[in-house]
BATOR-285965 format. One line per 2 residues: number of its first residue (from 1); for each residue x, y, z of C-alpha. Coordinates in pm, whole numbers, plus 32768, in hexadecimal, padded with zeros to 4 digits. Example, Ala and Ser with C-alpha at 12.3 -4.5 7.8 and 13.67 -1.06 7.14 Angstrom:
residues 2
1 = 84CE:7E3E:830C | 8557:7F96:82CA
***
This chain:
residues 501
1 = 9F2E:B250:31E2 | 9FD3:B314:3184
3 = A059:B47B:30A1 | A100:B455:2F83
5 = A275:B4BD:2FCD | A30D:B5E4:2EB3
7 = A3BA:B4D6:2DDF | A282:B475:2D83
9 = A1C3:B56F:2D86 | A2B9:B5FC:2C6F
11 = A276:B4D9:2BBC | A10E:B4E4:2BD8
13 = A141:B663:2B4E | A1C3:B5E9:2A04
15 = A0D9:B4CA:29E5 | 9FD7:B5B4:29FF
17 = A0A9:B6C4:28EC | A08B:B594:2829
19 = 9F59:B53C:2819 | 9F01:B691:27A0
21 = 9FD0:B6AC:269D | 9F15:B569:263A
23 = 9DEE:B634:2661 | 9D4F:B54C:276A
25 = 9C5B:B626:285F | 9C51:B5B4:29B6
27 = 9BC4:B64C:2B08 | 9CDB:B6BC:2BE2
29 = 9D72:B554:2C91 | 9E15:B4FD:2E04
31 = 9EE9:B407:2E1E | 9EF8:B2F0:2F73
33 = 9FD2:B233:2FB2 | 9FB9:B0D5:305A
35 = A029:AFEE:30F9 | 9FDC:AE8F:3078
37 = 9F0F:AE44:31A1 | 9E44:AF77:318B
39 = 9E24:AF6C:3019 | 9D72:AE21:305A
41 = 9C73:AEA3:3127 | 9C40:AFAF:302E
43 = 9BE8:AEB8:2F4E | 9B2C:AE0E:3013
45 = 9A31:AF46:3038 | 9A4E:AF64:2E81
47 = 9B4E:B09B:2EDE | 9A9B:B135:2FE3
49 = 9B31:B191:311A | 99E5:B15A:31D4
51 = 98BD:B093:317F | 9792:B01F:321B
53 = 97E8:AECE:32F6 | 97C9:ADB6:3275
55 = 9836:AC1A:32A4 | 98AA:AC31:3125
57 = 99C6:AD3D:3139 | 9A7B:AC80:3240
59 = 9A58:AB50:312A | 9AB3:AC02:3034
61 = 9BFA:AC7A:30E5 | 9C41:AB10:3189
63 = 9C54:AAAD:2FFD | 9D07:AB99:2F8B
65 = 9E39:AB7F:30A0 | 9E58:AA46:3078
67 = 9E37:AA4C:2EFC | 9F61:AB83:2EFF
69 = A02C:AAC7:3035 | A033:A99C:2F3D
71 = A07F:AA20:2DF5 | 9F55:A9C7:2D3B
73 = 9F45:AB68:2D00 | 9F71:ACAB:2D5B
75 = 9ED9:AE11:2D58 | 9FA7:AF01:2CBF
77 = 9EA9:AFEE:2CD7 | 9D18:B088:2D4A
79 = 9C4A:B1A5:2CAB | 9B0E:B250:2D27
81 = 9A24:B305:2C31 | 99F3:B466:2CED
83 = 9A40:B5B2:2CF0 | 9B55:B5F1:2D16
85 = 9BC9:B487:2CDB | 9C77:B3C1:2DB9
87 = 9D48:B2B9:2D78 | 9E4C:B1AC:2E67
89 = 9FC6:B15D:2E3A | A041:AFF7:2EC4
91 = A18A:B079:2F59 | A247:AF67:2EDB
93 = A253:AFA8:2DA6 | A38C:B005:2CBA
95 = A38E:B17D:2C30 | A343:B0DD:2B03
97 = A240:B063:2B4F | A192:B174:2C0F
99 = A1C9:B281:2AED | A124:B159:2A10
101 = 9FF4:B13C:2B21 | 9FF5:B2A0:2B16
103 = 9FE1:B2A8:29BE | 9EB2:B1B6:29D3
105 = 9E07:B286:2AC3 | 9DEB:B3C6:29FF
107 = 9D41:B30A:28E5 | 9C6C:B247:29C1
109 = 9C25:B3C7:2A53 | 9BBD:B429:28E9
111 = 9AFB:B34E:287F | 9A1C:B380:29CD
113 = 9A05:B4DD:29AD | 99AA:B4B5:283B
115 = 98DA:B398:27EC | 9770:B369:27B6
117 = 9741:B27F:28B3 | 97ED:B32E:29CB
119 = 9721:B48F:2998 | 960F:B41D:2A6A
121 = 96ED:B39A:2B7C | 96E7:B43D:2CCA
123 = 985E:B506:2CC0 | 9879:B518:2E5D
125 = 9865:B3C3:2E66 | 9968:B387:2FA9
127 = 9833:B477:3072 | 9754:B398:2FF9
129 = 97DE:B26C:307B | 9853:B2CE:31BF
131 = 96ED:B355:320B | 9688:B20B:319B
133 = 9772:B188:32BD | 96B6:B25E:339F
135 = 9560:B212:335A | 9595:B097:3367
137 = 967F:B091:349F | 9578:B152:3581
139 = 9432:B085:34C8 | 954A:AF15:3556
141 = 956D:B00E:36DA | 93D3:B01E:3693
143 = 9385:AEE7:360D | 9486:ADE7:3623
145 = 95C1:AD58:353D | 94F4:AC3D:353D
147 = 9390:ACD5:349E | 944B:ADC7:33C0
149 = 955D:ACE6:332D | 946B:ABF9:32BF
151 = 9373:ACD0:3230 | 94DE:ADA3:317A
153 = 950A:AC0F:3129 | 93CB:AC4E:307F
155 = 93DB:AD7B:2FE8 | 9532:ACFC:2F0B
157 = 9492:ABCA:2E5E | 939E:AC98:2DC8
159 = 949E:AE11:2DC0 | 94BC:AD83:2C2D
161 = 9333:ADE5:2BF1 | 9353:AF21:2B57
163 = 9330:AFDF:2A45 | 94D0:B046:2986
165 = 93FB:B144:2895 | 92CE:B1DD:296F
167 = 93CC:B309:29BE | 93B7:B356:287F
169 = 927B:B2F8:27DF | 9128:B378:281B
171 = 9059:B281:28AB | 8F0F:B264:28F7
173 = 8EAD:B257:2A56 | 8E62:B13E:2B30
175 = 8D19:B1FF:2B6F | 8C0D:B25C:2A39
177 = 8B88:B3A1:2A24 | 8A42:B44C:2AFE
179 = 88FD:B39D:2A3A | 8829:B4A4:29C9
181 = 875F:B417:2961 | 877B:B3E3:27F4
183 = 86FC:B294:2726 | 8774:B329:25C1
185 = 88BA:B34C:254F | 8902:B490:2513
187 = 8974:B4E9:23B3 | 8A75:B5C1:2472
189 = 8B19:B4AF:2520 | 8B4C:B3D0:23DF
191 = 8CAF:B411:2345 | 8CFE:B48F:21D5
193 = 8E2A:B4E9:2141 | 8E3F:B646:20A8
195 = 8DE5:B677:1F5B | 8D2A:B76C:1E40
197 = 8BFD:B720:1E0D | 8C12:B691:1CB0
199 = 8CE6:B5B8:1D57 | 8C33:B55D:1E75
201 = 8B91:B3F9:1DD9 | 8D0C:B361:1D72
203 = 8DBB:B3AD:1ED5 | 8CC9:B3A4:1FB0
205 = 8BD6:B272:1F00 | 8A6D:B1EB:1FD9
207 = 8B2C:B09A:201E | 8C58:B15C:20F9
209 = 8B39:B226:2178 | 8A95:B104:2200
211 = 8BB0:B08F:228E | 8BDD:B199:2358
213 = 8A70:B182:23C5 | 8AA2:B021:2457
215 = 8BC6:B061:2522 | 8ADF:B180:25C6
217 = 8A15:B088:25CA | 8AB8:AFAA:268B
219 = 8B4E:B0BA:2750 | 8A09:B115:27D9
221 = 89AD:AFB9:2806 | 8AA1:AF81:28E5
223 = 8A74:B0CE:299C | 8A31:AFEA:2AFB
225 = 8B2E:AF1D:2ADB | 8C73:AF61:2BA2
227 = 8D89:AFE3:2B07 | 8CBA:B06A:2A2A
229 = 8DC5:AFCC:28F5 | 8EE1:AEDD:293B
231 = 9012:AF62:2A25 | 914E:AE97:2A2A
233 = 91DA:AF89:2B55 | 916A:AE68:2C54
235 = 9211:AEF7:2D68 | 9162:B038:2D31
237 = 901B:AFB8:2D12 | 903D:AF08:2E88
239 = 90B2:B065:2F24 | 8F7D:B0D1:2EBE
241 = 8E69:B007:2EEE | 8EF7:AEFA:2F98
243 = 8E5F:AECE:3129 | 8FC5:AF39:31C3
245 = 9020:AFF3:32FC | 9103:B158:3330
247 = 9269:B05E:3335 | 91F5:AF7A:324B
249 = 91B7:B036:3159 | 92F1:B11D:31A2
251 = 939F:AFD7:3120 | 9326:AF87:3010
253 = 9325:B12C:2FAF | 94AB:B0FC:3005
255 = 94CA:AFB3:2F44 | 944D:B035:2DF2
257 = 94D8:B182:2E18 | 9627:B0A8:2E0E
259 = 95B8:B00C:2CDF | 9584:B0FA:2BFE
261 = 96FB:B18E:2C86 | 97B4:B042:2C3D
263 = 96B7:B001:2AFF | 9754:B0E3:2A24
265 = 98DE:B06C:2A65 | 9826:AEED:2A0A
267 = 97B9:AF6A:28B6 | 98F1:B00D:286F
269 = 99DF:AEED:28EE | 9A7A:AEB0:27A5
271 = 9A8A:AFF9:2710 | 9B06:B078:2847
273 = 9C2E:AF9D:287E | 9C58:AFDD:2712
275 = 9C97:B130:2730 | 9D64:B118:285A
277 = 9E68:B05A:27DA | 9E76:B0D4:267B
279 = 9F00:B211:26D6 | 9FE9:B1D8:2827
281 = A09D:B0E7:2700 | A07F:B23A:2642
283 = A0DC:B30B:2724 | A201:B223:27AB
285 = A294:B196:2664 | A2B2:B2DD:25F1
287 = A2E8:B3FF:26DE | A317:B366:2866
289 = A3E8:B1F1:283A | A533:B23E:28A9
291 = A670:B147:27C6 | A690:B07D:294A
293 = A50E:B01B:2968 | A4B7:AFBF:27F6
295 = A4C1:AE47:2835 | A422:AE5E:29CA
297 = A2F5:AF15:2914 | A2F6:AE1F:27EE
299 = A2CD:ACD6:28DF | A1F0:ADBA:29A2
301 = A10B:ADF5:2874 | A124:ACC9:27EF
303 = A066:AC20:28FF | 9F6B:ACF3:295A
305 = 9EE7:AD17:27D9 | 9EF4:AB9A:27B9
307 = 9DC0:AAB8:2763 | 9DC9:A950:276B
309 = 9CD6:A841:26C4 | 9B58:A876:2740
311 = 9BE6:A9C2:27C2 | 9B67:AB07:276A
313 = 9C9D:AC31:280E | 9BBD:AD55:27F7
315 = 9CEE:AE14:27F4 | 9D54:AD66:26B7
317 = 9C4E:AD32:25FC | 9C19:AEDF:265E
319 = 9D68:AF3B:25DC | 9D8E:AE3B:2472
321 = 9C68:AF07:2420 | 9CB1:B056:2479
323 = 9DF7:B008:23CC | 9D14:AF98:229B
325 = 9C09:B0A7:2289 | 9D8A:B182:22A8
327 = 9DD7:B0E1:2186 | 9CD2:B0DC:2095
329 = 9C89:B25F:20C0 | 9E07:B2CA:20A2
331 = 9DF7:B1F1:1F30 | 9C5D:B273:1EE0
333 = 9BDB:B115:1F01 | 9A88:B181:1F22
335 = 993E:B222:1E58 | 9871:B196:1D46
337 = 9998:B19F:1C36 | 9A85:B074:1D02
339 = 9955:AFBC:1DBA | 98F0:AF75:1C36
341 = 9A3A:AF19:1BD0 | 9A36:AD79:1B78
343 = 9BC0:AD81:1B26 | 9C70:ACDF:1C59
345 = 9DBC:AD46:1BFD | 9D15:AEAA:1BCC
347 = 9C8E:AEDC:1D0F | 9DB7:AE39:1D97
349 = 9EA9:AF48:1CF9 | 9DAF:B059:1D3C
351 = 9E27:B173:1DB0 | 9D79:B2E5:1D62
353 = 9E6F:B3C4:1E5E | 9D89:B3EE:1F1D
355 = 9E10:B443:204E | 9CE1:B441:2123
357 = 9D2D:B2FA:222B | 9D4C:B3FC:2380
359 = 9C28:B4D8:2332 | 9B5A:B37C:2300
361 = 9BA4:B2D7:243A | 9B4F:B414:24F1
363 = 9A1C:B40C:2463 | 99E8:B29C:24A6
365 = 9A2A:B2D6:25EE | 9913:B3D8:2651
367 = 9800:B301:2558 | 9830:B19B:25A9
369 = 97D3:B09F:2697 | 9870:AF5C:2694
371 = 9755:AE9D:25CA | 976A:AFC5:24D9
373 = 98C5:AFBD:24C7 | 98F7:AE72:247A
375 = 97D0:AE89:237D | 9831:AF47:22ED
377 = 99CD:AF4C:22C8 | 9A15:ADD5:22FD
379 = 9A0F:AD81:218F | 9A44:AC15:20C7
381 = 9B5C:ACC6:204E | 9BF8:AD0C:21E9
383 = 9BA0:ABC7:2261 | 9C31:AAF3:2125
385 = 9D82:ABEE:214B | 9D78:ABE4:22D4
387 = 9CFD:AA2E:22EF | 9C06:AA55:23AA
389 = 9B48:A93B:23B8 | 9A44:A86C:24B3
391 = 9ACF:A75C:2595 | 9A49:A660:266A
393 = 9AA2:A567:2767 | 9AF3:A414:271A
395 = 9A84:A349:2809 | 9B77:A1F1:274E
397 = 9CD2:A30A:26E8 | 9C94:A379:284C
399 = 9CBA:A4DD:2795 | 9C27:A618:26D6
401 = 9C05:A5DF:2520 | 9B82:A67F:2415
403 = 9A16:A64B:23FC | 99F6:A71B:22DC
405 = 9A61:A80D:2226 | 9950:A88E:2191
407 = 9953:AA20:21CF | 97BC:AA58:21F3
409 = 97BC:A964:22DD | 98FB:A9DF:2387
411 = 9865:AB74:238E | 9726:AAAA:23DE
413 = 9785:AA3A:24F5 | 9854:AB6E:2586
415 = 9715:AC53:253D | 962D:AB6E:261D
417 = 9739:AB60:273B | 973E:ACBB:2775
419 = 95C4:AD21:2741 | 9510:AD9D:2868
421 = 964C:AD8F:28D9 | 9678:ABF2:28C8
423 = 9568:AC0A:298D | 93CC:AB80:2968
425 = 92E5:ACD1:28DC | 91C5:AC6D:29FF
427 = 907C:AD49:2A2C | 8F63:ADB7:2B14
429 = 8E25:AD7D:2A61 | 8D07:AD3A:2B42
431 = 8CDF:AD7E:2CCF | 8BB9:AD20:2D0C
433 = 8BD2:ABAB:2C43 | 8AA1:AAD8:2C76
435 = 8A31:ABFD:2CCD | 8AB6:AB87:2E4B
437 = 8BCF:AC89:2E6A | 8CC3:AB8F:2DC2
439 = 8DD1:AC4D:2D1D | 8DED:ABB4:2BAF
441 = 8F79:ABD8:2B06 | 8FD1:ABA9:298A
443 = 90E6:AAF3:2920 | 9192:AB7D:27D2
445 = 91E3:AA62:273E | 932D:AAAA:266F
447 = 9363:A8FD:25FD | 9425:A8C6:2737
449 = 9326:A81F:2856 | 934E:A882:29D5
451 = 940A:A7FA:2ACB | 92D9:A71B:2B99
453 = 93A5:A740:2CEC | 93FD:A8B5:2CD5
455 = 9293:A8D6:2C40 | 91F5:A838:2D62
457 = 92E2:A8B7:2E74 | 9278:AA1A:2DDF
459 = 9120:A9F0:2DEF | 9137:A9BD:2F32
461 = 9211:AAE2:2F89 | 9102:ABF6:2F02
463 = 9015:AB24:2F8E | 90B7:AB9E:30DE
465 = 90B7:ACD4:3087 | 8F40:ACC7:2FCB
467 = 8EF1:AC03:30F7 | 8DD7:AB36:2FDB
469 = 8DD4:AA28:2EF7 | 8ED7:AAB3:2DD0
471 = 8E87:A9E1:2C3F | 8F7D:AA0D:2B35
473 = 8F86:A9B5:29E3 | 9057:A934:2900
475 = 90D6:A83D:27F7 | 91BC:A6FE:2892
477 = 91F9:A61F:277D | 9112:A674:266B
479 = 8FCB:A66D:2755 | 8F1E:A7A1:280D
481 = 8F2A:A78D:296B | 8E9A:A852:2A86
483 = 8F66:A832:2BAF | 8EBD:A875:2D01
485 = 8F3A:A877:2E7A | 8E28:A8E5:2F7F
487 = 8F14:A90B:308C | 8F02:A778:3134
489 = 8EF9:A6BB:2F99 | 8FA1:A6E6:2E16
491 = 8E87:A666:2D3F | 8ECB:A68B:2B8E
493 = 8DC5:A654:2AB6 | 8DEF:A64E:2932
495 = 8D05:A762:285E | 8CC0:A7F6:2719
497 = 8DBB:A872:2625 | 8CCB:A9DB:261F
499 = 8C51:A987:2794 | 8C43:AABB:288C
501 = 8D6C:AB6A:27E6
***
């Protein structure tokens, strides 16, 4: 591991100046040059030089090393969401590649600093990771490596059971407010919209007020339930209410903290990589490339943005969408007048010389995540122009073939893959199910069934933490089921559609 040599430091200063001239705003950036072996070691730790010890990091290092040796992949760079931002350069990269990587990193850094999903993340996570490593190593020295690693395995299996939006939305507390003994509904607690007296009956009609009263009655009925309202931050609930000892709670808190840190990266993979690729291509082709580097640059970038059949390349998708947005807003193809135009030829050649493309993509970079990004800008025109189709694997032909060209199906499948980072939404509904201290979870079914073997393994691991039977309500093959695990055997019971919700 070494600091930048002078020629790379000069290159960084030039790239930073170019990035700032385009309006990018980023944290101070520290580049470090690594040989391929050290790069794989750091990559195995998720880009951090120090993490808590666990066997999965060794397994990941072995995979990365073999992939590099056999020429299957190459890590050009890594960048960490931190202030200051740390990024790694591969020692064997050509000067053109180092320049391209620096431009790419500056755009990632700008995205980390300005996108709303990263606004609540820990900005000194390198230090936090090192602290986590110290605490876990001390626990291993005291209680044994195998005991700690086994519990880490359990916690990692449920690290996706967090509420990624809880940092931006005020959720109901897990416990009800103190019972004051009131048995009637206080009229002051009923939500009303502000209205002039003569408009009261129209703005707040009786049926609306009755609905609000019913919500309050329901909350009073659940006053003794824990949690008071369903929570999808399962890890947080277990930290507070599971019968854990001190080191178990410490490890679960560590896994949860790191899960929240990495969550925005999963929520913005397409946007983040698309933004970085958009800007490195613009900076390289307009200001940074030397004539002798053009061919090598084109070859490298084409490899990064290649999209195979049946696969979603976030670099390609994000790049194309940002270019599409820039092009549309530059020619004024937005607003009611454009959307109400039904003349295909007129829409195709629409150009008001608005030139608001760059302004728009900076706005998008700040306020969107992948789901809202694709929902808003993945239009039928975009899909047709870029020839985005749905592919499925044909076993008889042993290849991927187009399964549909229907835009709504294409978009629906994309959004399904991205909603909640592609993870199932699981909520804790009752910690005293059947009045036996059993944990009752609900899978909010969105059209995709749980994988039963994974669901059973997850129940076993939650049971290891809760130390009492665990149940989950779900839908499987159009049947409403409650899957249960009591610590020894799995059971499955079919229930009525409205039972137990």
